[in-house]
N, C-alpha and C positions, 0 to 999 in steps of 0.2 A: 967407041963412044956411042954409036948408033944402037948397039946391043944394050948398053947400059940404060939409054933413054927409053928403049922399048920395055925393059924390065921395070923401070921406075914407073912408067905409065900403067903397066899391068898391075903393079902393086897398089897404085893409087886407086885403080878401079875396083879391085877386089877387097881392099882393106876396109872400106866403110861397111860392106855387107857382112864381113867377119865380125866387126865391132857391134853391128846391130843384131846379129844372130844370137838367140838366147839358148843357153844350155838346156838339155832335156834329160829326163830320166824315164825308165820303163816301169810301168805298173802292171802287176798281175792280179786279177780279180776273179774270185770264184763264188759261184752261187750253187743252188741245188742242182741246176740243170746246165749251167753255162760256165765257160772259162773265157775270160777276156784278157787280152794283152794289148796295151796301148802306151803311147808316149804322152807325158805331161811336161809342163814347164818345171824346171828344177827348183825354182823358188816359189812355185804356186801349183801344187798338185791337184787343184780343182780345175785347171785349164788343160783340156786335152789338145794336143798340138803335135801332129805327126802320124806315124803309121798306127793302124788299128786292125786287130783280128779278133774274131769271135769263133769259139769252137765248142763242141759238146764236152761236157765235164768228164765223161768216162773214156770214150774212145778217142777224144781229141780230134774228131772230124771237123774240118773247116766249114763254117757256116757262112762267114762273110769277111771281107777285108776292104780297106780303103784308107783314106786320109782325113784327119781333122785339122782345122786351122782355127785357133781361138774358140774352141768348143763347137764349131760348126763343121758339118760334113761337107767336104769339098771334092771336086773332081770326080773321077770314075770309081764306082764301087761295084764289087762283084759278089753276088750271092750264089751259094753252091747247093747242089742237090745232095741226096743221101749218099751218092757215089762220088761226091766231091768234084763233080763236073760243073762248070759254069751254067747256072740256071737262069740268072737275070743279071744284066749289066746295066747300071743306071748312072747317068751323069748328073750330079747334084748342081753343077754350075749352070748347065743349060736346061735342067729339069726335064730331061728326055730319057726314055728307055732306048738304049742302044741295041740291045738284043735280048731275046727271051726264048726259052725252050719249054715253057710251062704248058704249051698247047691249049686245047679248049676243053679240058676235063672239068674246069669250073666255069659255070655259065655266068653271063653278065647281062642284066636287063636294065635298060635306061628308063627312067620316069621323067619325061620331058613335058613341060607345060606348052600346049598348043591352043591358044585362045582360052576358052573356059574349061578345057579338058586336059587330063593327064594321059598321055599315050606312050606306048612302047616304041622306041625308035632304034634304028641301027646306029651304033656308036662309031665315031671316028676312032676312038681309043677307049678300051675298057679300063676299069679301075685296076690299079696294081699295088700290091702290098710289098713294101721294101724290107723283106726278110727272107730267110731260107725256108722253103717248105719243109725241109727235114727238121728244122728247129721248131716250127709251129706245130706240125703234126706230132713230133716226138714228145714235146712237153705235154700236149693234150693227152696222148696215149698213156704216158707214164703217170699222169696226175689223176685222171678220172678212175674211179673204182665202181664196180657193180655192187650196189648195197646188199648187205647180207640179208636184209628183210625180203628183198626180191627173190634172192636165191632160195630162201626158206619156203617161198611160195611157188617154187618151181620155175622161176624165170632165170635162165642161165645165158641168155643171149640178148643184147640190146644194141641198136645202132642209132647214131644221131649225126646230124649235119650242123655246120656253123654257117650262118648267113650274115654277111657284113653289108650294111647299108652305108655307102660311102658318099659324102658330099664335100664341098669345099670348106664346110664348117667343122667337119669331124667325121668320126665313124662310130656306128652303133652295131652291136653284135647280138644275134638272136640264135638260140639253140632250138633245133627242130628234131625232136626225139621220137622214136617208135614207142616209148613208154613214158607216161606222164608222172611217174613217181616223184614226189617232191624232193626226197633226199638225192635221187639221181640227178634231177635238173639242177639242184644247188651245186652238186659236185661238178657238173658239166660247165656251169657258168663260171665257177671259180677257176677251173682249168683254162677256159677261154681267156679270162682276164689275165691270167699269168702268161699264157702263150703270146698274147698280143700286147703285153706291156712294153711301152716305148716303141712300138712298131708304127711307122708312118705309112700313109697311103698316098698314091697319086690319083686324084679323082678322074672319073671318066670325062671324055670330051665329046661334044656334039656341036657341029658347025663352029669348031675352034673355041668353044666356051665350056667351062666346067659344068657338069650336070650331076644330079643325084642318080646313083645306080646301085644295084645289088650285086654282090659277088657270093656265089654259092660254092662252098668247099666240098670236097669229096667226103663220103661216108667214113665215120669212125666207128669201129665195132668193139664191143665189150663182151668178153667171154667169161662166164663164171666157172667155178670149180665145184663139181658135184662130188661130195665125199662118199666113198663106198660104205655101204652098211655092213 
């Protein structure tokens, strides 16, 4: 009798959650550069709810993984390097970086208002982009092309950087190139827009307040092809 009562109590506790749980289905989505796999509600495929993974389209290298709840990222997400090692671990519930192996290759400079002046200050935390560096750099490298007009003029090597200005209101991107050719700059900006589409940032903090800061990415190099005569 006691065993039956225990079973009945367990059934009564579990049954409501089973009744409330909604069935899911898995969606696979492909684009030019990315492969995504995620769960949605079975009766509404516009609502992401459950496990999510993003990979490269060709090699299927893992870029990021985590969980959605009603179209919102929740819990701990992991972003991976080109070697598929954890590069950044971020908790969307607490809005905190749990770990990062990106190092200091990209510099961060804060612009903080002190009285009537804007001065550079040492940050409590620098700005952080919530994406795999392999994804960002990979899309840029595969998208930008060295214009044929430059190569015809003997220019077969160009480098450029991306600088992001991050604030609590959003992020602006600037291309800093070793060559000011208009066609090249247009190609670079289009590649940057594509690489950072839907990428969120965590603003820098100074004295526990969000502040505007810049994040400078590493050089991207473009090599042309010289046709033999």
